[in-house]
C-alpha positions as CSV (number, residue, x, y, z in Angstrom):
1,X,9.7,51.4,-10.4
2,X,12.5,49.8,-8.3
3,X,13.5,50.9,-4.8
4,X,16.5,48.6,-4.5
5,X,19.8,48.4,-6.2
6,X,19.8,44.6,-6.3
7,X,21.6,43.5,-9.4
8,X,22.3,47.0,-10.7
9,X,25.7,47.3,-12.4
10,X,27.6,50.3,-13.7
11,X,26.8,49.2,-17.2
12,X,23.1,49.9,-16.6
13,X,23.9,53.5,-15.6
14,X,25.0,54.9,-18.9
15,X,23.9,58.2,-20.4
16,X,23.2,60.3,-17.3
17,X,24.7,63.6,-16.3
18,X,24.3,65.1,-19.8
19,X,26.0,68.5,-20.1
20,X,27.8,68.2,-16.8
21,X,31.4,69.5,-17.3
22,X,32.8,66.9,-15.0
23,X,30.4,63.9,-14.7
24,X,30.8,60.9,-12.4
25,X,31.8,57.6,-13.9
26,X,29.1,54.9,-13.9
27,X,31.0,53.2,-11.0
28,X,31.0,56.4,-9.0
29,X,27.3,56.9,-9.9
30,X,26.5,53.5,-8.5
31,X,28.4,54.4,-5.3
32,X,26.4,57.6,-4.8
33,X,23.2,55.6,-5.3
34,X,24.4,53.0,-2.8
35,X,25.1,55.7,-0.2
36,X,21.6,57.2,-0.5
37,X,18.9,57.0,2.1
38,X,16.3,56.1,-0.6
39,X,16.6,55.4,-4.3
40,X,13.9,55.0,-6.9
41,X,14.9,53.7,-10.4
42,X,12.9,53.5,-13.6
43,X,14.1,50.5,-15.6
44,X,13.2,49.5,-19.2
45,X,14.6,46.3,-20.8
46,X,17.3,46.0,-18.1
47,X,18.5,49.6,-18.6
48,X,18.1,52.3,-15.9
49,X,16.3,55.1,-17.7
50,X,15.7,57.4,-14.8
51,X,16.4,57.8,-11.1
52,X,15.8,59.9,-8.0
53,X,17.8,59.7,-4.8
54,X,17.3,61.1,-1.3
55,X,19.7,61.7,1.5
56,X,18.2,61.9,5.0
57,X,18.7,61.7,8.8
58,X,15.8,59.2,8.7
59,X,14.0,61.1,11.5
60,X,12.9,64.5,10.4
61,X,14.4,65.7,7.1
62,X,15.5,64.6,3.6
63,X,17.0,66.3,0.7
64,X,16.6,65.2,-3.0
65,X,19.8,66.1,-4.7
66,X,19.3,64.4,-8.0
67,X,16.4,63.5,-10.3
68,X,17.3,62.6,-13.8
69,X,15.7,60.8,-16.8
70,X,17.6,59.8,-19.9
71,X,17.1,62.4,-22.7
72,X,15.2,60.0,-25.0
73,X,12.7,59.2,-22.2
74,X,12.0,62.8,-21.1
75,X,8.5,64.1,-21.5
76,X,6.9,60.7,-21.0
77,X,6.0,61.0,-17.3
78,X,9.0,59.0,-16.1
79,X,10.3,61.9,-13.9
80,X,6.8,62.5,-12.4
81,X,6.5,58.8,-11.6
82,X,9.9,58.7,-10.0
83,X,9.1,61.8,-7.8
84,X,5.6,60.5,-6.9
85,X,7.2,57.2,-5.7
86,X,10.0,59.0,-3.8
87,X,7.4,61.3,-2.1
88,X,5.6,58.2,-0.9
89,X,8.9,56.7,0.3
90,X,9.6,59.9,2.3
91,X,6.1,60.6,3.6
92,X,7.0,59.7,7.2
93,X,9.4,62.7,7.4
94,X,8.6,66.2,8.5
95,X,10.5,68.0,5.6
96,X,11.7,67.1,2.2
97,X,13.7,69.7,0.4
98,X,15.2,70.0,-3.1
99,X,16.8,72.8,-5.1
100,X,16.0,73.5,-8.7
101,X,16.4,76.1,-11.4
102,X,13.6,78.6,-11.8
103,X,12.2,77.0,-15.0
104,X,11.5,73.8,-13.0
105,X,9.6,75.4,-10.2
106,X,6.2,74.8,-11.9
107,X,7.1,71.2,-12.4
108,X,7.7,70.6,-8.7
109,X,4.8,72.8,-7.6
110,X,2.5,70.5,-9.7
111,X,3.9,67.7,-7.5
112,X,2.7,69.5,-4.3
113,X,6.0,71.1,-3.4
114,X,6.3,74.8,-2.4
115,X,8.8,77.4,-3.6
116,X,11.4,78.4,-1.0
117,X,15.0,79.7,-0.8
118,X,18.0,77.5,-1.1
119,X,21.6,78.5,-0.3
120,X,24.4,76.4,-1.6
121,X,28.1,76.1,-2.6
122,X,29.6,74.1,-5.5
123,X,33.1,72.6,-5.8
124,X,33.1,71.7,-9.5
125,X,36.6,70.2,-9.2
126,X,34.8,67.5,-7.2
127,X,31.8,67.1,-9.4
128,X,32.8,63.7,-10.7
129,X,33.0,62.3,-7.1
130,X,36.5,61.0,-7.5
131,X,38.6,60.6,-4.4
132,X,40.8,63.6,-3.4
133,X,44.5,63.0,-3.4
């Protein structure tokens, strides 16, 4: 597991955001990782195969917006390892929140998280992270 982006290029960030109607480019993906409070990467043979990111005030709270593992690496414990490392990175904070679909609740409960409510909005026209004009 890597906790820095040292040497990571957009070319190493291919294949994520599967089934997103408007995915970010690898360049935008690298920018969103760079702007994160904490990032944990799983890397195999120089290719990023999974990641988790957190945004935070650095004092009390953090939010984990994205955890993703490349499809061919899913089911091998990569996501669990990423989350375990991220939880260790954030253990100094009071609250760590994330939102997930109902089918993923047992996955996160097994990692020690508790079910709660989450309110949100989505602007799918901005899903790719491109600048507004």
